[in-house]
C-alpha positions as CSV (number, residue, x, y, z in Angstrom):
1,M,41.9,-8.2,53.2
2,K,38.4,-9.8,52.4
3,A,35.0,-8.4,52.9
4,I,32.0,-10.5,53.8
5,I,28.5,-9.4,53.3
6,F,25.9,-11.4,55.2
7,A,22.9,-11.7,53.0
8,G,21.0,-14.8,54.1
9,G,18.1,-13.2,56.0
10,T,14.4,-13.9,55.1
11,G,13.3,-10.2,55.4
12,T,10.2,-10.9,57.5
13,R,10.2,-7.6,59.5
14,L,9.7,-5.7,56.3
15,W,6.8,-7.6,55.2
16,P,4.7,-7.0,52.8
17,L,7.4,-5.3,50.9
18,S,10.1,-8.2,51.4
19,R,9.0,-11.8,51.2
20,K,10.6,-15.1,51.7
21,K,11.2,-15.4,47.8
22,S,12.7,-11.9,47.7
23,P,14.1,-10.6,51.2
24,K,15.0,-7.1,52.0
25,Q,18.6,-7.3,50.9
26,F,17.3,-8.0,47.3
27,E,14.7,-5.2,47.3
28,K,15.3,-1.6,46.0
29,L,14.4,0.4,49.1
30,V,16.4,3.5,48.1
31,G,16.9,4.6,44.5
32,N,17.3,2.0,41.8
33,R,19.7,-0.4,43.5
34,S,19.0,-3.0,46.1
35,T,20.5,-2.9,49.7
36,L,22.9,-5.7,48.7
37,Q,24.1,-3.8,45.7
38,L,24.5,-0.7,47.9
39,A,26.4,-2.7,50.4
40,V,29.0,-3.6,47.7
41,D,29.2,-0.2,46.2
42,R,30.3,1.0,49.7
43,L,33.0,-1.5,49.7
44,L,34.4,-0.9,46.1
45,P,36.6,2.1,47.0
46,D,38.7,-0.3,49.3
47,F,38.0,-3.8,47.7
48,K,38.0,-5.4,44.3
49,Y,35.1,-7.6,43.4
50,S,37.4,-10.6,43.8
51,D,37.9,-9.7,47.6
52,I,34.2,-9.5,48.4
53,H,32.4,-12.6,49.6
54,I,28.7,-13.1,49.9
55,S,27.2,-15.3,52.7
56,T,23.6,-16.4,51.8
57,N,21.1,-19.1,51.8
58,N,21.2,-21.7,48.9
59,K,17.8,-20.6,47.8
60,Y,19.1,-17.0,47.2
61,T,21.9,-18.1,44.9
62,N,20.2,-17.0,41.8
63,L,19.2,-13.7,43.2
64,V,22.7,-12.8,44.1
65,M,24.1,-13.7,40.8
66,E,21.4,-11.7,39.1
67,Q,22.1,-8.6,41.3
68,L,26.0,-9.1,41.4
69,P,27.3,-10.8,38.4
70,E,30.8,-9.2,39.1
71,I,31.3,-11.4,42.2
72,P,32.8,-14.5,41.4
73,K,30.7,-17.5,42.3
74,A,33.6,-19.2,44.2
75,N,33.2,-16.2,46.6
76,Y,29.6,-17.2,47.6
77,I,29.3,-18.8,51.2
78,L,26.2,-20.9,50.8
79,E,24.2,-22.0,53.9
80,P,22.4,-25.2,53.1
81,V,19.6,-24.3,55.7
82,K,18.7,-21.2,57.6
83,K,21.3,-20.8,60.6
84,D,20.5,-17.3,61.7
85,T,23.9,-16.0,60.8
């Protein structure tokens, strides 16, 4: 079984906390981990890092890599442009 986390949104509803360059999924809203990291944490009891896939916009690739170095880059599903997925 595989898990997919959708992390491509621009985070405009939480402005000014989140911005286009750093949307809400990359912000530390609770504690010292981002909401993206917390989503992965919730999956870890049932999934290995190699079974977790991240769907995001091309422009957020570096943010995902910084926050989730354990996720293989081959597990990134990249949107070349925003498609509201």
